[in-house]
N, C-alpha and C positions, 0 to 999 in steps of 0.2 A: 513324396512316396507314391509309387505306382499302385493303382487300384484295380482289382480284379473281380469278375463275376465267374463262378465255376459252374459249367453245365456238365451233368453226368447222368448216365443211365442207371447207375447205382443198383446193379443186380444182374445185368447181362454178363458181367466178368467181375473179377475181384481186383484187378489192377487199378480200378477206380479208388479203392481203399488206399492203395500205395501212392497214387497221385495226390489224395487228399492229405496224406501224411507229409508229402514233399511240400505242398502248399503251407500246411500247418507250421512246418519248421521255419519257413521263410517269414510267415506272419509273426511268430513268436520272437523272432530275431529282429523284428521291426524292419524287414527288408521289403515287405509288401503288405497291402491291406485287402482283406477279403470282404467285399461288400455283401455278398450273399451267394446262395447256391440254388440253382434250378435242376430239379430231377426231371429228366426227359423220358422217363418210363413211369409206370404206375402199377406196383405190385404190393402184395401184403408186406407190411413192415417197412415200407419204403421211408416214410417220414420218421417214425419212431426210431428206426435204426440209425438213421443219419443224425438225429438229435443226440442219441447216445454216443455215437463215434465222436461228434463234435465236443460232447462234454468230456469224454475221456482224454480227448487231445487238449483239453483246456481252452478251447475256443468258445467264447461266450457271445450270446446275443447275435448270432448269425442268422439273417432273415432267410427263409426257405420258401421256394415255390415248387410246384409239381405239374406234371402234364395232365390236364383234364379234358384233352381233346377226344379221348376215346381210342386213340391209336395205341392199341396194346400190342407188345412185340413177343409176348409169351415167355418172358423171364419168370423164374420162380425163386422165391426166397431161399438162400443158403446161409451166408454169414449173417444176414439180417435177423434171423430167428434168434441167434445168440445175443446180438447186440440190443435188440429192442423188443419189449413187450408189444404184442399186437394192439394197435389202435388204428382207427380208420384214417385214411389219408384225406377225407373230405374237408377237415377244418383247415387244412393247409391252403395257402394262396395259390391261385392259378398261376402257372409258370410264366405265361405272357404278361400278365399283370406285374409280376415280380420283376421281369426285365424292364418293363416300362418305368416301374416306380424307382428301381435302383439307378438306372441310367438317367433318368429325369432329375433326380435328386442329387446326384454326384456334383461335387464342387468343380471337378475338372473333367478331363477325359479319362475314360475307363477302358479296360481291356478284357476280353471275354476268352477264357480257356474253356473250350468245348471238347469233351472226350467221349460224348455219346451221340445219340441220334440227333438229326439237324432239323427236325420239323417244328420243334418248339421255337428255336432261334428264327426260323423262317417265318413262323406266325408272328413273332415280335416285329420283324421287318415289315410284314403286310398289315400290322394292326393300325387302327384309326385312332384319332384323337379322342380323349376321354376325360374323366374327372381328374386324372393324374397329370395329364399335359395336353395342351392344345395341339401339340405336334403329332404327326403320324410316326409310326415305327421307323419308316424310312428316314424321316427328318431327324428323329432322336438319335438314330445310328450315325447319320451323317454328321451331326453337330457335336455328339458326346462320346462316341466310341472310336478309340485310337486304332485298334486292330483286333482281329479274331484269330486265335491260335487253335486249330482244330486237328484232332486225331481222326482222319478220315482218308479214305481213298487208298488205292494200290497203284502207285504211280510209276512203277518200274516196267509196266506194260500197258500198251493201249488197250482199252476195254476191260481193265481189271475190275474186279468186284470186291468190295470190302464190306464187312458186317454193318458198320454204322451208316453206310449209305444204302446198301442192297438188302437190308434185313426185311423191309416191307415196303409197300407202295407209298405209305405216308412219309417215311424217311427218305426214300429215293427221290420222290417228287419235291419234297421239302428241300433237299440238298440241290437239286437241279435249279429250282427257283432262286435259292440263296446264292448260288454260284453266278447266276445270270444278273442278278439285281443288286446285290450287296454293294453300298456305296463305299465301304472301307476295305482295306487290304485284309486278305486271309492267307495265313501261313499254315500249310499242312505238313503233318508228320504222318506218313503213310504206313500201312501194314508192313511193308518191306523193311522198315527201319527198326521196328521193335520186336519182330516175331522170334528173333533168336538171342535177345539180350534178356536174360533171366535174372530177376532180382527177388529179394525176400528170403534167400537161403541162409543168411547170417543172422536173422532176427532171433532174439530170445524166444524160447518156446513158451514163455509165459505172457508175451506180448499179445495183446488183443488184435494187433494187426496180423501176427502170425496165425493166430486162431481163426481169423476171417479167411486167410488164405487156405487153411486146412479145411474149413467148412465147405469151401468152394472145390476142393480137391487138388490144391496146389501146395502140398506140404513141401515139395522140393523147389519151390519158387515158381514164378510166373512170368511169361513174355511182358515187356515193359512198355507197351505202347503208350498207356495213359500217363505213368510217371515221367517218361521221356518227354512227352508233350508239355507236361506242367513245368518240368525243369527248363525246357527250352523257352517257354513263355516267361517264366520268372527271370531267367537270364536276360532275356530281351535282346539278344543279339545272336544271330545264327552262327557267325564265325566263332564267337567266344564260347558258345555252347558246343562247338565241336562239329559243326555241319558246313556244307556249302548249299547254296540255294539255286533252284532253277526257277526263273520267273516267266509268266505268261498268263494263259487263261485256262482255268479248270472248267470242266463241264460234265454233266451227267446225261446220258443219251435218252433214258426214258425210265419208266417204272421198274424195269429190271435191274437198274442201278449200276450200269457199266459206266466207269469214269474214264475221261480223256484229258489230255493236257496239250495245249498249243503253246510252244515257246515264243515269248515275245518280251523283249526287254522292258517295255512300257506296260506290261499287263499288270493287274491288280493282285494276282495270286502268286504264291511261291510254295514249292514243295522242297523238302530238305533231303540231302543225301549225307551219309556218315563220312567223316574224314578219318576215323580211327576204327580199331578193332572192337569187338563187342564187349571185351573186359573193361575198356575205358569207361564206357557208359554204365555198365553194370555196377562198377566200383563206385562211381560217382553217386549213384542213386542209393546203394546200400549203406554208404557212409552218411548219407543224409537221413535215412529212415530208422537207423539203429537207435 
């Protein structure tokens, strides 16, 4: 069974909740194993709301880590307030340490689904040996990570800017370094793929997922960047998931966060392009999350 770690900003948008529902459905159907979750933002209710969402989903004993680097991106709790009674995030494990521990302890290769900011994943890459493992982050990635699936970038135009990369200097520079140095393949689902695929419109009005969307202001559904990335990763095959891929080298110019792509059949990066119309992807996700 394929094993995943889920990275999420859990607060910058509500499509993270939809993505986690998609993951939950695969886990409960014994189609995937969720090793843990790393929250790459740090706002009030982050950990407590995540714990409650996992409880409601019936996912037990999922390890959590959170960004403690001080790179705050200005998110404010919306759906988190309903889900979790406020408690401090301080008791939660540091996200870099969570990555190191989960990857080091995995029996085989793991895959990472990243739908948020990239600075924590980059910090894992740059981490040194410690009491968890004598290997550096680079060595752990190289030996134990199969692939990273990332919702990031705006690949339909050179110099595009997408929130997960360009939100702040920490995320932009983290993405820049990760794209340059990561020793494993990265598959991207960009802004242009999910912005007009609206999901969540058919949820039961009493579903806590629907309530989370409403709290964020998306009672009529929300663009589906994160759940599309999750479903792509869980499917594990670009063609079977309904996409074609463009292979090459992704890059970020500077702290402003502009992304570029140089096509090369031998490159380590791929961004996807849709093969079908928006209803195909929306219907797939809505069927899963209901």
